C-alpha positions in Angstrom: 67.4 -112.3 46.7 65.7 -114.6 44.6 63.7 -113.8 41.2 61.5 -116.0 39.3 61.7 -115.8 35.9 58.9 -116.6 33.4 61.2 -118.8 30.8 60.4 -119.5 27.2 63.7 -120.8 26.2 64.5 -118.1 23.7 67.1 -115.7 23.2 65.9 -112.8 25.5 65.0 -115.2 28.2 67.7 -117.3 28.2 69.9 -113.9 28.5 68.1 -112.7 31.0 68.9 -115.6 33.6 72.6 -114.2 33.3 71.4 -110.7 33.4 69.2 -111.0 36.2 72.3 -113.0 38.0 74.6 -110.5 37.3 72.4 -107.3 37.7 70.9 -108.0 41.1 73.4 -110.8 42.2 70.2 -113.1 42.6 69.1 -116.7 42.3 67.2 -117.3 39.1 64.3 -119.8 39.5 62.9 -120.4 36.1 59.7 -121.4 35.0 58.5 -122.9 31.5 54.5 -123.6 30.8 53.6 -125.9 28.3 50.6 -124.3 26.6 50.8 -126.3 23.4 54.2 -125.3 21.8 56.3 -127.4 20.1 59.4 -127.1 22.2 61.6 -130.1 23.7 60.8 -129.0 27.3 64.0 -131.6 28.4 66.3 -129.5 26.3 64.6 -126.3 27.2 65.5 -126.9 31.0 68.9 -128.3 30.4 69.4 -124.8 28.7 67.8 -123.0 31.7 70.7 -124.4 34.0 73.4 -124.0 31.6 72.5 -120.3 31.8 72.7 -119.8 35.3 69.3 -121.0 36.9 69.4 -122.6 40.2 66.1 -124.0 39.8 63.8 -125.2 37.2 59.9 -125.9 37.0 58.0 -127.0 33.7 54.1 -126.8 34.3 51.7 -128.5 31.8 49.1 -126.1 31.9 47.7 -127.4 28.2 44.7 -128.5 29.5 43.7 -125.7 31.7 44.8 -123.3 28.7 41.7 -125.5 26.8 39.4 -125.2 29.5 39.7 -122.0 31.1 41.1 -119.8 28.0 40.4 -121.3 24.4 36.6 -122.6 25.3 35.8 -119.1 26.1 37.4 -117.5 23.2 35.0 -120.2 21.1 32.2 -119.1 23.1 32.5 -115.4 22.9 33.9 -115.4 19.3 37.1 -113.7 20.3 38.7 -112.1 17.0 40.2 -109.0 17.9 39.5 -106.4 14.9 37.6 -109.2 13.4 40.5 -111.1 12.2 42.8 -112.4 15.3 41.8 -115.0 17.6 43.7 -114.1 20.5 46.2 -116.8 20.6 49.2 -115.0 22.2 47.0 -112.7 24.3 45.1 -115.7 26.0 48.2 -117.7 27.2 49.8 -114.9 28.7 47.7 -114.6 32.1 47.9 -118.4 32.4 51.7 -118.1 32.0 51.7 -115.3 34.6 49.4 -117.2 37.1 52.0 -120.1 37.1 55.0 -118.0 37.4 53.1 -116.4 40.8 52.5 -119.6 41.9 56.2 -120.5 41.6 57.2 -117.2 43.3 54.8 -117.8 46.3 56.5 -121.5 46.6 59.6 -120.1 46.4 58.9 -117.5 49.0 60.3 -114.4 47.0 58.2 -111.2 45.9 60.4 -110.9 42.4 59.2 -111.8 39.6 60.6 -111.3 36.0 59.4 -111.8 32.3 61.0 -111.3 29.0 58.7 -108.5 27.4 60.0 -105.4 25.5 58.7 -102.0 26.2 57.2 -101.6 22.7 54.9 -104.7 22.9 51.5 -105.7 24.0 52.9 -108.7 26.3 54.4 -106.5 29.0 50.8 -104.8 29.3 49.4 -108.6 29.8 52.1 -110.1 32.3 52.4 -106.9 34.4 48.6 -106.7 35.1 48.5 -110.5 35.5 51.1 -110.6 38.0 49.7 -107.8 40.1 46.3 -109.4 40.1 47.7 -112.5 41.4 50.4 -111.1 43.5 50.0 -107.1 44.5 52.9 -106.6 46.2 54.9 -108.1 43.4 58.4 -106.4 42.2 58.1 -107.0 38.4 61.6 -106.7 36.6 61.3 -107.1 32.7 65.3 -107.1 31.6 64.2 -106.5 28.2 62.9 -103.1 29.2 65.8 -101.9 31.3 68.8 -103.1 28.9 69.6 -101.1 26.1 70.7 -104.4 24.3 69.6 -105.1 20.3 69.2 -108.9 19.4 72.5 -108.5 18.0 74.0 -107.4 21.1 71.9 -110.1 22.8 73.7 -112.9 20.5 77.1 -111.1 21.4 76.3 -111.0 25.3 75.5 -114.9 25.2 78.5 -116.0 23.1 80.6 -113.6 25.4 79.3 -115.4 28.6 79.3 -118.6 27.4 75.4 -118.9 27.5 73.6 -121.6 25.1 71.1 -120.0 23.0 68.4 -121.2 21.0 69.2 -121.1 17.3 66.7 -118.7 15.9 65.7 -117.3 12.8 67.3 -114.0 12.1 64.1 -113.5 10.3 61.2 -113.9 12.3 60.3 -114.0 15.7 57.8 -116.8 16.5 55.6 -117.2 19.1 53.6 -120.4 19.6 51.1 -122.3 21.6 48.0 -124.9 20.8 45.7 -121.8 19.8 48.2 -120.3 17.2 51.4 -119.3 15.7 52.4 -115.6 15.7 54.9 -114.3 13.0 56.7 -111.1 13.5 60.3 -109.9 11.9 61.8 -106.5 10.4 61.7 -107.9 6.9 58.0 -108.5 7.0 57.3 -105.2 9.2 56.4 -103.0 6.3 52.5 -103.6 5.7 53.1 -103.2 1.9 55.4 -106.3 1.4 54.2 -109.6 1.2 55.2 -112.3 3.8 57.1 -115.0 2.1 56.1 -118.6 2.2 59.2 -119.6 4.4 57.7 -117.9 7.6 54.6 -120.4 7.6 54.7 -123.3 9.2 51.3 -124.7 10.1 49.3 -124.2 6.8 52.1 -124.6 3.8 49.6 -126.4 1.5 50.4 -130.0 0.9 47.3 -131.5 0.1 44.7 -130.4 -2.9 40.9 -130.9 -3.4 38.5 -129.9 -0.7 38.2 -131.0 2.9 34.7 -131.4 4.8 34.3 -131.4 8.2 31.4 -131.8 10.5 31.6 -130.2 14.1 29.5 -130.9 16.8 28.9 -128.5 19.4 27.6 -128.9 22.9 26.7 -125.9 25.1 28.9 -123.6 22.8 32.0 -126.0 22.8 33.1 -128.1 20.1 33.0 -131.9 21.2 33.3 -134.1 17.8 34.6 -133.9 14.5 33.2 -136.2 11.9 31.3 -138.2 14.6 34.8 -138.7 16.6 34.6 -137.3 20.3 37.5 -135.8 21.4 39.0 -133.7 24.2 39.2 -129.8 23.4 43.1 -130.1 23.3 43.3 -133.2 20.8 40.5 -131.6 18.7 42.1 -128.1 18.4 45.6 -130.0 17.6 43.8 -132.3 14.9 42.2 -129.1 13.0 45.2 -127.3 13.3 47.3 -130.2 11.7 44.6 -131.1 8.9 43.1 -128.0 8.3 46.6 -126.5 7.8 47.5 -129.0 5.2 44.9 -127.4 2.9 46.4 -124.0 3.5 43.8 -122.6 5.4 44.0 -120.3 8.7 46.1 -117.4 7.9 45.7 -114.0 9.5 47.5 -110.9 8.0 46.9 -107.7 9.1 47.8 -103.8 10.3 47.2 -104.5 14.2 46.1 -101.5 16.4 48.6 -102.2 19.4 47.8 -101.2 23.2 51.1 -99.5 23.2 49.7 -96.9 21.0 50.8 -97.6 17.4 49.8 -100.1 14.4 51.9 -103.0 13.8 51.7 -105.4 10.7 51.1 -108.8 12.2 51.0 -112.3 10.9 49.0 -115.8 12.2 48.6 -119.2 12.0 45.3 -120.2 13.3 43.4 -122.7 11.6 41.6 -124.4 14.3 40.5 -121.1 15.5 39.1 -119.8 12.7 37.5 -122.8 11.7 36.0 -123.2 15.2 34.9 -119.8 15.5 33.2 -119.2 12.4 31.4 -122.5 13.1 30.2 -121.6 16.5 29.1 -118.2 14.9 26.9 -119.5 12.3 25.5 -121.9 15.0 24.5 -119.0 17.3 23.0 -117.1 14.7 20.8 -120.6 14.2 19.4 -120.7 17.5 19.0 -117.0 18.8 16.6 -114.7 18.0 17.5 -111.4 16.5 17.9 -109.4 19.5 19.8 -112.1 21.4 22.0 -112.4 18.2 22.7 -108.5 18.3 23.5 -108.2 21.7 25.7 -111.4 21.6 27.9 -109.3 19.0 28.3 -106.5 21.2 29.3 -108.6 24.3 31.6 -110.5 22.0 33.4 -107.6 20.9 33.8 -105.9 24.2 35.3 -109.1 25.6 37.6 -109.3 22.9 39.0 -106.3 23.7 39.4 -106.6 27.2 41.3 -109.7 26.8 43.7 -108.2 23.8 44.2 -105.4 25.9 45.4 -107.3 29.0 42.3 -106.7 31.2 41.9 -110.7 31.8 41.2 -109.7 35.2 38.9 -106.7 34.8 35.3 -107.9 36.3 33.5 -106.7 33.2 35.6 -109.8 31.2 34.4 -112.0 33.9 30.6 -111.0 33.7 30.7 -110.8 29.8 31.9 -114.1 29.7 29.2 -115.6 32.4 26.7 -114.1 29.9 28.2 -115.7 27.0 28.1 -119.1 29.0 24.6 -118.6 30.0 23.6 -117.9 26.2 25.6 -120.9 24.8 23.7 -123.4 26.8 21.4 -123.4 24.0 24.2 -123.6 21.4 24.4 -127.5 20.5 24.2 -128.8 17.2 26.2 -129.6 14.0 28.2 -127.4 11.3 29.2 -128.8 8.1 31.9 -126.8 6.8 34.0 -127.0 3.7 37.8 -126.0 3.2 39.4 -125.0 -0.2 42.9 -123.5 0.3 42.6 -120.3 2.5 38.5 -120.2 1.7 35.9 -121.5 3.9 32.5 -121.9 3.5 29.4 -123.3 5.7 27.5 -126.4 3.9 24.7 -126.7 6.6 23.8 -126.7 9.9 21.3 -128.5 12.6 20.3 -127.7 16.0 17.2 -128.9 18.0 16.9 -125.5 19.7 16.9 -123.8 15.9 13.7 -121.8 15.9 13.5 -122.4 12.0 10.6 -123.9 10.3 10.2 -124.8 6.7 6.2 -124.8 7.6 6.6 -121.2 8.2 9.3 -120.2 5.8 8.7 -122.0 3.1 7.0 -120.3 -0.1 5.0 -123.3 -1.4 3.3 -124.8 1.9 2.1 -123.8 5.3 1.3 -120.7 6.9 1.1 -117.6 4.7 0.1 -114.2 6.1 -2.9 -112.4 4.4 -2.6 -109.5 2.2 -4.4 -107.4 5.3 -1.9 -108.6 7.8 0.9 -107.8 5.3 -0.3 -104.4 4.5 -1.0 -104.0 8.5 2.5 -104.9 9.5 4.3 -102.8 6.8 2.1 -99.8 7.9 3.1 -100.1 11.3 6.8 -101.2 10.8 7.2 -98.0 8.9 5.5 -95.5 10.7 8.4 -93.9 12.9 10.1 -93.4 9.6 7.5 -92.1 7.2 6.2 -89.8 10.0 9.7 -88.5 10.4 10.4 -87.8 7.0 7.1 -86.3 6.2 7.8 -83.2 9.3 11.2 -83.1 8.1 10.8 -82.8 4.1 7.2 -82.3 3.8 
């Protein structure tokens, strides 16, 4: 029996290697997918082998993550419950895809991941795996064993498994698009998260940061006039913007699995880019387009968060967003000051704004008769209804 395990290198998946081997008498093949996390993948591979893996794959998927997932989170203004840019949720289907590709190469139907039964990720992994391999036999050790994290540490030490030294306070998930922070000590939503929990957004620079971000068809391509790949652009903004203390998200999140959870994220680049993109969309869209796009964005975001990446509606909404974004090109200027951001200005060749129309001092001006006629017709529905209801 051969089992392919999506391997993060953390406590759960490292212990899972030995547990799968002992429980199923199986050969365990591990797969680590680089989606921009700061891990040392060479050490991670060594840890997998020391824990008992018979083969290990390291797959660099940063460019694919940026082009297939992050780019569309920007296009679709993906902020779950208006604040969370889907950083972890976006990476899961890609990691699952790469793990299934290895399973097919290794000619096995057994695929494993490290999600627990209380998290959203189990939904995302299971559904993505099934979409890619309908006949897959999915094993999630942390849903089966009855070990606490303390039990896992004890099991690892007794079995001679080298585990990654992790904070006992916080559970961290990191990729190119964001860093999530969880832990029992900060689970109470009334308790302030201590500064030590944060890494990307510790303020080390004072003053204000001004940026000019250029978009082409909804995708950011330049910062302050310098052209960059999306991977490099996101890395740059995470680093530079985070130094000014911007990019923290704290909220009580409605999980897929039926309860609320206190969540914290560091997402400097994501918040800046989505905010700038939304402003540029408002600049070029008609009012009807803007209102429709908000509905499409919200539905797309919910589907991604809920693990339904392979839902046909998600693909359709994304195509709509992509089509609408063919006009979303231009420049947005922003200012960062601590955990605050404001738009300084924007410009697009597709903006219908005209000072000849909008100015109060020059150009076109409706006559009194035109204004009266517009107001009369505009309010007719409301006024007639009010008359028949209230007299």
